[in-house]
C-alpha positions, 0 to 999 in steps of 0.5 A: 045490809049484812043480815040481808046478804047472809039471809039471801045467801042462806035462803038460796043455798037452802033452795038449791039443796032442796030442789036441785040435783046434786052434781048435775047442772041444768042450762039456761039462757042458751047455756050462759047460765048453769044451775046445779047443786054442788058441795065445795070442800075447797075454796075459790075454784076448788083450791084446797080440794086435795088437802087433808080434812085436818088441813082444810079445817085449820085453813078454812075454819080456823084461819078464815074464822080468825080473819072474819073476827078481825074484820068484824072488829075492824068494821066496828072499831074503825070510825074513820072508814068512808062509806064506800070502804065500809060497804065494800068491807061489809060485803066481804064480811057478809059473804065470808060469814055466810060461807063460814056458816056453811063450813061449820054446819055442813061438814066443811063444805060450802053449797055452790049452785051457779055457773056462768060463761060462754062455750068453754069459757066458764066461771067456777061454780059459785053462790050469792056469798061469793058474788057479795065477796067479789063485789066488795073486792072490786069496790075496794080496788076502785076506792083504792084506785081513786085514792091513789090517783087523788094522791098522784094529782095532789103530789104533781101540783 
């Protein structure tokens, strides 16, 4: 699953960089979907764009790289993970490693190309890796919520 996620993300980023005009969004589906090539040197929603290049390197390459290495070790060594948790963490790892690849091989920038919304209510520009990360995060929240509600049910009896 991780290889497929990374492969799809990298393929779509390659297509975006080859065929889309940089920093120009094209509207589809009555402006619900906008597509355009953007290089993001920051994090989610451009957080960190104003940081120095050295600070961005330490935060987005060194710290994120260490986090991803730790997550990979956790995924490999933890034999107690249930399937939903394993899938969720694998999605987070896959999206993270694909964006990390961009940072390392694209001078610190991640390629983004999708934007959705209605009117002025819009997301930031994102990519397939970001979708994988967000699905993984939502899955963890749901799994954790089920664990918490199960614990409440068993302690109330």
